[in-house]
N, C-alpha and C positions, 0 to 999 in steps of 0.2 A: 580547530577541530572540525572535521567534515560532518556533513549530514549523515553519512553512513556510520560514522563512529558514534554519533548521538543515538541513532536508531538502534545500534547494537547494544548500547548501554540500557536503553529502554526495554528491549526484548529480553536481555539477560536478567534485568530486575524483575520483569514480569514472570519469569520462570523460577525465580529464586524465592526463598522464604523471607527475604528482607522486606520490611515494611516502609522504611525511610532510608533515603540516601542523599548525602550532601557532598558535592565535589567542588573544590576550588582549585583552578589551574593557575600556574605562575603568571600567565598573561592577563589575569583578572577575570577570566570567564568562570561563572559559577553555575552549577546545575543542582537544583534541589528537586527530589522526587519523593512522592508519598503514594503508597498504594491505598486504594479504597477497598473496603471489605465487601462491597456489593457484588463483585464479580461481573460488572458490566463490561461491555466491549468498546467503551469510548475512552478517549484520552481528552481530558479537559484542562483548561488553563495551561495549555502547553506553551512553553517558552524557554528560551535559553538566551541569556543576556549577559552583559558585562558588569563589572564591579559594582556600580552604584544602583543598578536597576535589576533586581533579581525577581524572577517569577517562578512559580512552582510548576512542576510537571507531575500530574497525577496519573499514576499507572494503575490500571485495574488488576485485580487478582489473576484473571485469566486473559492473557494477551494472545490473540490468534494471529497467525502469520497472514499477511495480505498476500494474495495470490490465488488460493483456492480454498473452498470449503463446501460442504454439502448442505443444501437447503431444500427441504421438501422433495427429496429424491433427485435433485438436480445437482450437478457439480457447477460451482460458481467460479469463474475466473475473475479475479479482482485486480484493480490497478495497484501495482507495487510502488507507485509514486504519484506526485502531483504533476499535472501536465496537460497537454492537449491531445485528445484522442483522434487518431487518423485511421480510417478503415482500409486505406491503400497507401502505397508508397509514393504516389503522386496523384494529383486531381484527375489526370487523364486515365489512370489505371483502374482496373476492376478491383473491388474490395478483396482482401485476402480471403475472407470467408463470408458466407451469408447463411441465413436460416435454412436448415436442411442439409448443409454440408457435413460430411463425416470428416473428423480431424483426428490426427494421431499425436501422441506425446512428442513435444519438441517442434511441432508445426507452428509457424508464425501466424498469429491471429490478427494482430493490429500493430500499430506504432503509437507510443506515447512520447510526445516531444516534451522534454524538460530542459530548460535553459539552453535552447538551440541544439540540443543533442537528441537524435532520433533513436529511441529505445524500442527494439522489437520485443513484443510480448508474445511468448510462446505458450502453448497448451502444456499443462502438467500431466495430462492424461488423454486417453482415447475417448471419443464420444461423438455425438451429433449436436450441432448447434441448434438449440431450441429457441433462443432469443438473443438478439444483440441489444444490450440494455442502454446503450448511449448512442447519440447521433454523431456523425462525422464532424470534427472540429469542436466538439464539446470539451469544456474544461473539466477534468476529472480530479478527484482528491485521492489521497492514499486510501485504499480499501474500497473504492467505488466499484460496484459490480459492473463488469464489462460484457460478459457473456454467460449464458446459462447453457449447460450441456447435459444431455441425458446419457 
């Protein structure tokens, strides 16, 4: 089962009325998920393991899409994956964007390298870069704010 498949199950459960979910696959993979009723935005005790060692995945009531969200009148571009943040396509190149730049929907803002794959992160909306929230070559987690736009 791929990471994207597991992520899809978590997102679907977060949007549903289901509070508990247990899945066992023929290859011995087990997934157990329980929603917390607190409505928090964190996933805790996350784990997917095989037959003899099962951990719980706790899914909050409200799961928000990593990517963008408004915070204090800013649009936040978040990392859609775990990886290494790069502000340009190579060390010798200029950054894709910097504070004060106007960006359009679909414009490449940065690259997040995950498992030797370079993933271009694009803006989901038009705006102006107010803050670059991470430094070049920082390791970012799923949901880490990368940019603030106005």
